[in-house]
Every structure is written in structure tokens, then in C-alpha cells.
C-alpha positions as MATLAB code, in Angstrom:
seq = 'MPYEPPPYLASLTLAEIAALVADRKLPPVEGWAPQVVGESQMVIAADGTWFHEGGVIRREAMVRAFAGLLTRDAAGHHWLVTPFEKLAIEVEDAAFIATDCVRADDALVFRLNTDDIVIAGPDHALRAAGTAEEPALYLHVRRGCEARLNRSTWAQLAEIALAEGAEDNGWQIASQGATFRLLP';
ca = [
      17.534   -1.814   17.720;
      13.988   -3.191   18.213;
      11.274   -2.239   15.745;
       8.746    0.300   17.005;
       5.474    0.161   15.054;
       3.800    3.503   14.424;
       1.088    4.494   16.929;
      -2.611    3.972   16.269;
      -3.595    6.252   13.372;
      -6.707    7.699   14.968;
      -4.597    9.164   17.786;
      -2.367   11.203   15.439;
      -2.740   14.593   13.793;
      -2.034   15.013   10.085;
       1.235   16.786   10.938;
       2.331   13.840   13.096;
       1.383   11.410   10.334;
       3.296   13.444    7.752;
       6.363   13.395   10.021;
       6.148    9.577   10.303;
       5.926    9.281    6.520;
       8.892   11.629    6.051;
      10.974    9.672    8.569;
      10.608    6.414    6.577;
      13.917    5.900    4.789;
      13.576    3.662    1.738;
      16.466    2.284   -0.298;
      17.101    4.298   -3.504;
      16.193    1.422   -5.841;
      15.346    3.837   -8.663;
      19.045    4.689   -8.977;
      20.294    1.108   -9.016;
      21.161   -0.729  -12.251;
      21.584   -4.405  -11.311;
      23.288   -6.581  -13.923;
      21.788   -9.900  -12.796;
      18.115  -10.671  -13.490;
      16.494  -13.777  -12.066;
      13.713  -15.378  -10.062;
      13.276  -14.795   -6.327;
      11.167  -17.926   -5.713;
       8.920  -15.600   -3.706;
       5.151  -15.091   -3.814;
       2.946  -12.484   -2.167;
      -0.449  -14.141   -1.690;
      -3.709  -12.243   -2.148;
      -4.079  -12.036    1.660;
      -0.674  -10.302    1.980;
       1.260  -13.347    3.199;
       4.812  -13.588    1.821;
       6.216  -16.989    0.804;
       9.703  -18.129   -0.199;
      10.098  -21.512   -1.883;
       6.621  -22.476   -0.624;
       7.237  -21.601    3.040;
       5.741  -18.614    4.839;
       8.175  -15.817    5.695;
       7.361  -15.450    9.390;
       9.806  -12.687   10.331;
       7.932   -9.408    9.945;
      11.238   -7.512    9.760;
      12.200   -9.543    6.663;
       8.864   -8.769    5.008;
       9.290   -5.041    5.770;
      12.853   -5.140    4.380;
      11.795   -6.908    1.177;
       8.802   -4.565    0.801;
      11.197   -1.606    0.728;
      12.942   -3.150   -2.308;
       9.756   -3.876   -4.257;
       8.897   -2.258   -7.598;
       6.388   -2.884  -10.380;
       7.223   -2.134  -13.993;
       4.945   -0.769  -16.722;
       4.087   -4.317  -17.838;
       2.781   -5.095  -14.330;
       5.653   -7.365  -13.249;
       6.886   -7.079   -9.661;
      10.597   -7.076   -8.830;
      12.835   -7.125   -5.786;
      15.702   -4.800   -6.651;
      19.124   -4.613   -5.000;
      22.273   -2.928   -6.320;
      23.364   -6.302   -7.728;
      20.190   -8.240   -8.603;
      16.705   -7.714   -9.980;
      14.573  -10.700   -9.004;
      11.026  -11.409  -10.184;
       8.426  -11.886   -7.461;
       4.942  -13.279   -8.053;
       2.143  -11.118   -6.669;
      -1.305  -12.725   -6.697;
      -3.285   -9.482   -6.306;
      -1.556   -6.475   -4.732;
       1.850   -6.183   -3.103;
       0.382   -4.704    0.093;
      -2.821   -4.812    2.122;
      -4.313   -1.642    3.625;
      -5.352   -2.589    7.162;
      -6.551    0.715    8.677;
      -7.949    4.038    7.474;
      -8.690    7.377    9.141;
      -9.611   10.889    8.069;
      -7.065   13.418    9.334;
      -7.965   16.988    8.348;
      -8.264   16.958    4.538;
      -6.417   13.638    4.127;
      -7.260    9.955    4.089;
      -4.504    8.036    5.836;
      -3.896    4.297    5.459;
      -1.745    1.843    7.384;
      -0.455   -1.155    5.438;
       0.255   -4.708    6.552;
       3.960   -3.716    6.565;
       3.246   -0.821    8.986;
       3.917    1.677    6.189;
       1.679    4.751    6.341;
       0.361    6.218    3.092;
      -1.570    9.474    2.700;
      -3.973    9.273   -0.261;
      -3.702   12.160   -2.687;
      -2.368   13.097   -6.120;
       0.758   10.926   -5.669;
      -1.067    8.088   -3.909;
      -4.320    7.596   -5.785;
      -7.199    5.338   -4.866;
      -8.386    3.119   -7.734;
     -11.747    1.341   -7.824;
     -11.868   -2.048   -9.563;
     -14.088   -5.121   -9.528;
     -17.849   -4.835   -9.926;
     -20.569   -2.875   -8.129;
     -21.502   -6.096   -6.293;
     -17.883   -6.949   -5.435;
     -15.829   -3.749   -5.487;
     -12.115   -3.735   -4.837;
     -10.216   -0.602   -3.890;
      -6.485   -0.170   -4.408;
      -4.142    2.523   -3.131;
      -0.962    3.429   -5.001;
       1.882    3.006   -2.512;
       5.180    3.568   -4.373;
       7.154    2.519   -7.445;
       4.035    1.232   -9.204;
       3.031   -1.028   -6.299;
      -0.455   -0.951   -4.818;
      -2.238   -1.949   -1.625;
      -5.650   -3.565   -1.718;
      -7.990   -2.344    1.001;
      -9.080   -5.294    3.125;
     -12.756   -5.655    4.010;
     -12.587   -3.793    7.335;
     -10.557   -0.931    5.832;
     -13.013   -0.659    2.935;
     -15.799   -0.464    5.547;
     -13.909    2.276    7.449;
     -13.539    4.249    4.212;
     -17.216    3.736    3.347;
     -18.231    5.071    6.788;
     -16.065    8.160    6.257;
     -17.535    8.640    2.782;
     -21.117    8.243    4.014;
     -20.527   10.779    6.794;
     -19.280   13.215    4.128;
     -22.270   12.700    1.803;
     -20.752   10.324   -0.758;
     -24.192    8.955   -1.679;
     -25.099   12.390   -3.004;
     -21.929   12.924   -5.078;
     -21.639    9.598   -6.919;
     -19.594    7.788   -4.254;
     -16.579   10.038   -4.504;
     -14.209   11.062   -1.732;
     -11.443   13.663   -1.594;
      -7.994   13.548   -0.040;
      -5.244   16.146   -0.289;
      -7.028   17.913   -3.163;
      -7.620   14.780   -5.277;
     -11.036   13.166   -5.726;
     -11.509    9.402   -6.056;
     -14.446    7.187   -7.003;
     -15.178    4.421   -4.536;
     -17.195    2.263   -6.923;
     -16.044    0.819  -10.255;
];
């Protein structure tokens, strides 16, 4: 069955977005206890490109499949987890890149480079890092993994924040009842 990417975020209501998020079926990696631990020979570059043994993984379906198996432990190490193996994967910055952002009702909605859709809120926090001159924003995606907002997505979020008076409230923005700082 061919892959159908989700429609353009700005054309969807929050209810439609929530239905897309609910329809995403992820493997239950939390319940797996693999006995073999090793190295995957994979790297996720800072720009979101996935590599295996030095070569770019060009099949987007493979990247989406691997992304569904990705976790990050408390020590900050990233792993690809299957029922049989737990393989280390090097992540240069963040496991995902946020490539689009819209305001839908009381929610901030992000699309990732893997076509995942994440609604910022208490379970998917925004985290400001970097410096005031070079800020970096990260969105918690799942299982400890984060997405870094690319430059255009950061600009989209800044426009939303400015329209909502963020300059007057210390550069904070709310989504789904949670408030997040946009500057470190």
C-alpha cells in the first residue's frame, strides 16, 4: 500500500489533527526486552539525514520505520529497539527535525521530517536551549526523543508568538494548557 503523507497542517482543524495523531500506530517498544545489545552503525545527522555505514538512507519509508523504533534513555543515548535487539544509534543533535508549525485552536501543531505530527502540550513540551543570540528550540516527540525546530519552523513559531503578544509576556507561548519559554 503506498504511503499517503498527511495533508498540509494549515488546512486542518485541531480535531482532524488529533485524529491523524491517534491513527499513527507505533510499535510497542516499551514492552520489549531484547537480549542482544549492539551497534547499529547508524547516524542521524544534525540536519535530520539518516546514515548507515556512512551511506545516506534514501528510502523515506525506511527512515519512518526506524524512527518508530527509536528511544532515548535517561543517560541521553539513542537506541533502535526491536523484540530481539537493542542497537545504539548516534544522534548528532536531535532525532527529528520539526519542519512546519501552525496554531490550531489552543494548540501548537508541528510536522516532523518523518511526517509525524506532534501537538505541543504537557506531554510534548517545547524546550529552549542555546543562547539569546543563537536560540535552539526542541520539541519532545516520544520515548525521550526530541525534534529540533529548523529555522523556518522557528520563524513560524515566532510569528505566532508575536501575534499573541509574546514580547509582553517574556517570550512565552501556550499550547494545550502548558506554557513554554521561547528563549533560553
